[in-house]
N, CA and C atoms as an extended XYZ file, in Angstrom:
249
Properties=species:S:1:pos:R:3:atomname:S:1:resname:S:1:resid:I:1 pbc="F F F"
N         0.849       -1.165        0.000 N   MET     1
C         0.000        0.000        0.000 CA  MET     1
C         0.901        1.236        0.000 C   MET     1
N         0.667        2.171       -0.898 N   ASP     2
C         1.403        3.435       -0.940 CA  ASP     2
C         0.695        4.474       -0.080 C   ASP     2
N         1.476        5.207        0.714 N   VAL     3
C         0.936        6.271        1.549 CA  VAL     3
C         1.790        7.513        1.376 C   VAL     3
N         1.209        8.665        1.683 N   ARG     4
C         1.968        9.913        1.697 CA  ARG     4
C         2.307       10.255        3.135 C   ARG     4
N         3.552       10.656        3.358 N   SER     5
C         4.004       11.004        4.696 CA  SER     5
C         4.773       12.312        4.669 C   SER     5
N         4.600       13.114        5.718 N   ILE     6
C         5.458       14.265        5.932 CA  ILE     6
C         6.722       13.726        6.575 C   ILE     6
N         7.872       14.038        6.000 N   VAL     7
C         9.140       13.518        6.508 CA  VAL     7
C        10.086       14.690        6.740 C   VAL     7
N        10.615       14.768        7.964 N   TRP     8
C        11.673       15.738        8.240 CA  TRP     8
C        12.974       15.060        7.849 C   TRP     8
N        13.595       15.529        6.777 N   THR     9
C        14.783       14.880        6.240 CA  THR     9
C        16.077       15.380        6.875 C   THR     9
N        16.025       16.526        7.531 N   GLY    10
C        17.179       17.112        8.203 CA  GLY    10
C        16.734       18.379        8.887 C   GLY    10
N        17.642       19.038        9.612 N   PRO    11
C        17.252       20.286       10.282 CA  PRO    11
C        16.641       21.283        9.288 C   PRO    11
N        15.421       21.736        9.589 N   ASP    12
C        14.689       22.716        8.772 CA  ASP    12
C        14.433       22.249        7.344 C   ASP    12
N        14.320       20.931        7.141 N   GLN    13
C        14.029       20.372        5.823 CA  GLN    13
C        12.833       19.433        5.932 C   GLN    13
N        11.810       19.680        5.109 N   VAL    14
C        10.587       18.884        5.149 CA  VAL    14
C        10.228       18.453        3.729 C   VAL    14
N         9.816       17.195        3.586 N   GLU    15
C         9.363       16.682        2.295 CA  GLU    15
C         8.072       15.891        2.492 C   GLU    15
N         7.277       15.799        1.444 N   VAL    16
C         6.150       14.873        1.403 CA  VAL    16
C         6.614       13.735        0.505 C   VAL    16
N         6.599       12.517        1.039 N   ARG    17
C         7.104       11.356        0.310 CA  ARG    17
C         6.038       10.284        0.176 C   ARG    17
N         6.090        9.568       -0.955 N   GLN    18
C         5.300        8.353       -1.135 CA  GLN    18
C         6.109        7.222       -0.511 C   GLN    18
N         5.474        6.425        0.311 N   THR    19
C         6.148        5.336        1.005 CA  THR    19
C         5.323        4.070        0.854 C   THR    19
N         5.990        2.950        0.627 N   GLU    20
C         5.317        1.659        0.570 CA  GLU    20
C         5.220        1.099        1.980 C   GLU    20
N         4.015        0.753        2.402 N   VAL    21
C         3.792        0.150        3.710 CA  VAL    21
C         3.391       -1.300        3.485 C   VAL    21
N         4.139       -2.208        4.086 N   GLY    22
C         3.876       -3.630        3.909 CA  GLY    22
C         2.864       -4.155        4.911 C   GLY    22
N         2.705       -5.444        4.894 N   GLU    23
C         1.802       -6.120        5.827 CA  GLU    23
C         2.379       -6.051        7.242 C   GLU    23
N         1.515       -6.020        8.259 N   PRO    24
C         2.019       -5.978        9.631 CA  PRO    24
C         2.733       -7.280        9.994 C   PRO    24
N         3.835       -7.142       10.720 N   GLY    25
C         4.567       -8.303       11.191 CA  GLY    25
C         4.006       -8.774       12.529 C   GLY    25
N         4.634       -9.780       13.125 N   PRO    26
C         4.182      -10.278       14.424 CA  PRO    26
C         4.130       -9.161       15.467 C   PRO    26
N         2.987       -9.045       16.146 N   GLY    27
C         2.828       -8.031       17.180 CA  GLY    27
C         2.550       -6.635       16.667 C   GLY    27
N         2.399       -6.459       15.356 N   GLU    28
C         2.156       -5.138       14.767 CA  GLU    28
C         0.705       -4.984       14.320 C   GLU    28
N         0.287       -3.718       14.192 N   VAL    29
C        -1.053       -3.379       13.723 CA  VAL    29
C        -0.921       -2.382       12.584 C   VAL    29
N        -1.618       -2.611       11.487 N   LEU    30
C        -1.640       -1.668       10.364 CA  LEU    30
C        -2.879       -0.800       10.505 C   LEU    30
N        -2.674        0.515       10.638 N   LEU    31
C        -3.766        1.464       10.804 CA  LEU    31
C        -3.925        2.343        9.574 C   LEU    31
N        -5.142        2.731        9.296 N   GLN    32
C        -5.411        3.778        8.315 CA  GLN    32
C        -5.687        5.031        9.128 C   GLN    32
N        -4.735        5.953        9.129 N   HIS    33
C        -4.881        7.168        9.936 CA  HIS    33
C        -5.844        8.143        9.291 C   HIS    33
N        -6.704        8.692       10.110 N   THR    34
C        -7.620        9.733        9.670 CA  THR    34
C        -7.002       11.097        9.933 C   THR    34
N        -6.341       11.214       11.092 N   ILE    35
C        -5.710       12.482       11.466 CA  ILE    35
C        -4.589       12.202       12.462 C   ILE    35
N        -3.577       13.026       12.441 N   SER    36
C        -2.480       12.960       13.403 CA  SER    36
C        -2.111       14.390       13.751 C   SER    36
N        -2.018       14.672       15.040 N   THR    37
C        -1.700       16.043       15.433 CA  THR    37
C        -0.193       16.273       15.461 C   THR    37
N         0.189       17.468       15.123 N   VAL    38
C         1.568       17.938       15.221 CA  VAL    38
C         1.479       19.308       15.865 C   VAL    38
N         1.980       19.431       17.098 N   SER    39
C         1.875       20.701       17.812 CA  SER    39
C         3.032       21.626       17.426 C   SER    39
N         2.813       22.920       17.469 N   PRO    40
C         3.851       23.858       17.025 CA  PRO    40
C         5.040       23.982       17.979 C   PRO    40
N         4.871       23.664       19.248 N   GLY    41
C         5.959       23.866       20.211 CA  GLY    41
C         7.052       22.831       20.122 C   GLY    41
N         6.733       21.621       20.515 N   THR    42
C         7.720       20.546       20.543 CA  THR    42
C         8.258       20.245       19.154 C   THR    42
N         7.369       20.142       18.168 N   GLU    43
C         7.818       19.802       16.830 CA  GLU    43
C         8.696       20.888       16.218 C   GLU    43
N         8.433       22.144       16.525 N   ALA    44
C         9.308       23.217       16.033 CA  ALA    44
C        10.722       23.041       16.581 C   ALA    44
N        10.819       22.660       17.836 N   GLU    45
C        12.126       22.367       18.447 CA  GLU    45
C        12.791       21.197       17.742 C   GLU    45
N        12.034       20.121       17.508 N   TRP    46
C        12.600       18.926       16.900 CA  TRP    46
C        12.973       19.132       15.440 C   TRP    46
N        12.216       19.963       14.728 N   LEU    47
C        12.514       20.205       13.321 CA  LEU    47
C        13.832       20.938       13.150 C   LEU    47
N        14.157       21.823       14.086 N   GLY    48
C        15.358       22.636       13.949 CA  GLY    48
C        16.628       21.991       14.453 C   GLY    48
N        16.531       20.885       15.193 N   SER    49
C        17.724       20.310       15.813 CA  SER    49
C        17.598       18.808       15.947 C   SER    49
N        18.654       18.099       15.619 N   ASP    50
C        18.677       16.658       15.791 CA  ASP    50
C        18.901       16.276       17.247 C   ASP    50
N        19.371       17.194       18.070 N   GLN    51
C        19.678       16.908       19.472 CA  GLN    51
C        18.444       16.485       20.261 C   GLN    51
N        17.303       17.095       19.994 N   SER    52
C        16.078       16.790       20.742 CA  SER    52
C        15.566       15.378       20.483 C   SER    52
N        15.930       14.782       19.379 N   HIS    53
C        15.427       13.451       19.022 CA  HIS    53
C        15.996       12.352       19.905 C   HIS    53
N        17.080       12.622       20.590 N   TYR    54
C        17.691       11.593       21.433 CA  TYR    54
C        16.741       11.118       22.526 C   TYR    54
N        15.781       11.944       22.925 N   VAL    55
C        14.789       11.548       23.929 CA  VAL    55
C        14.022       10.317       23.447 C   VAL    55
N        13.670       10.308       22.170 N   LEU    56
C        12.927        9.186       21.585 CA  LEU    56
C        13.839        8.170       20.913 C   LEU    56
N        15.138        8.407       20.955 N   GLN    57
C        16.136        7.554       20.321 CA  GLN    57
C        15.894        7.420       18.821 C   GLN    57
N        15.574        8.546       18.174 N   VAL    58
C        15.421        8.599       16.721 CA  VAL    58
C        16.257        9.754       16.192 C   VAL    58
N        16.451        9.781       14.899 N   THR    59
C        17.168       10.866       14.264 CA  THR    59
C        16.555       11.104       12.886 C   THR    59
N        17.053       12.079       12.159 N   PHE    60
C        16.556       12.323       10.807 CA  PHE    60
C        16.922       11.139        9.923 C   PHE    60
N        16.080       10.760        8.973 N   PRO    61
C        14.744       11.293        8.706 CA  PRO    61
C        13.760       10.853        9.793 C   PRO    61
N        12.746       11.696       10.006 N   PHE    62
C        11.818       11.513       11.114 CA  PHE    62
C        10.416       11.860       10.636 C   PHE    62
N         9.435       10.997       10.931 N   VAL    63
C         8.036       11.262       10.592 CA  VAL    63
C         7.345       11.751       11.857 C   VAL    63
N         6.941       13.037       11.906 N   PRO    64
C         6.335       13.585       13.115 CA  PRO    64
C         4.879       13.172       13.267 C   PRO    64
N         4.354       13.406       14.462 N   GLY    65
C         2.934       13.186       14.711 CA  GLY    65
C         2.686       12.265       15.881 C   GLY    65
N         1.564       12.455       16.493 N   TYR    66
C         1.148       11.622       17.606 CA  TYR    66
C        -0.340       11.833       17.798 C   TYR    66
N        -0.926       11.174       18.759 N   SER    67
C        -2.372       11.266       19.004 CA  SER    67
C        -3.151       10.963       17.726 C   SER    67
N        -2.797        9.864       17.106 N   ARG    68
C        -3.422        9.509       15.836 CA  ARG    68
C        -4.812        8.916       16.048 C   ARG    68
N        -5.680        9.184       15.075 N   VAL    69
C        -7.020        8.613       15.049 CA  VAL    69
C        -7.148        7.867       13.730 C   VAL    69
N        -7.695        6.675       13.784 N   GLY    70
C        -7.866        5.910       12.562 CA  GLY    70
C        -8.581        4.608       12.825 C   GLY    70
N        -8.458        3.702       11.855 N   ARG    71
C        -9.091        2.403       12.020 CA  ARG    71
C        -8.079        1.307       11.714 C   ARG    71
N        -8.272        0.176       12.366 N   VAL    72
C        -7.392       -0.968       12.171 CA  VAL    72
C        -7.729       -1.617       10.829 C   VAL    72
N        -6.703       -1.764        9.968 N   LEU    73
C        -6.902       -2.450        8.692 CA  LEU    73
C        -6.568       -3.931        8.798 C   LEU    73
N        -5.415       -4.232        9.418 N   ARG    74
C        -4.988       -5.617        9.583 CA  ARG    74
C        -4.133       -5.729       10.833 C   ARG    74
N        -4.075       -6.920       11.369 N   VAL    75
C        -3.216       -7.181       12.525 CA  VAL    75
C        -2.236       -8.298       12.190 C   VAL    75
N        -1.069       -8.226       12.818 N   GLY    76
C        -0.066       -9.262       12.629 CA  GLY    76
C        -0.284      -10.430       13.578 C   GLY    76
N         0.498      -11.462       13.365 N   GLU    77
C         0.417      -12.662       14.192 CA  GLU    77
C         0.616      -12.326       15.671 C   GLU    77
N        -0.222      -12.905       16.506 N   GLY    78
C        -0.092      -12.718       17.939 CA  GLY    78
C        -0.848      -11.533       18.493 C   GLY    78
N        -1.420      -10.687       17.640 N   VAL    79
C        -2.204       -9.535       18.121 CA  VAL    79
C        -3.607      -10.013       18.423 C   VAL    79
N        -4.028       -9.811       19.686 N   THR    80
C        -5.349      -10.294       20.085 CA  THR    80
C        -6.258       -9.177       20.613 C   THR    80
N        -5.680       -8.013       20.925 N   GLU    81
C        -6.484       -6.943       21.534 CA  GLU    81
C        -7.063       -5.971       20.510 C   GLU    81
N        -6.674       -6.077       19.248 N   TRP    82
C        -7.162       -5.184       18.208 CA  TRP    82
C        -7.686       -6.017       17.054 C   TRP    82
N        -8.754       -5.518       16.427 N   LYS    83
C        -9.265       -6.202       15.235 CA  LYS    83
C       -10.041       -5.233       14.377 C   LYS    83
């Protein structure tokens, strides 16, 4: 499945990319997101500096967003709480 994602490719660099999303693996859930929030405070800090990403143990490229709303499309092996 092809999806569009906002990707921070480096400090102060943003792209919209087409990305192939595969089937969920063991313990994973594939969601169709309806909306994802990106707040101006924290994300502005993270967009300008790679240093802040160490909290989450990630670095550029980085796909921002949290508090996602959507529906479950498929579940991987071993997932029993979502359907």
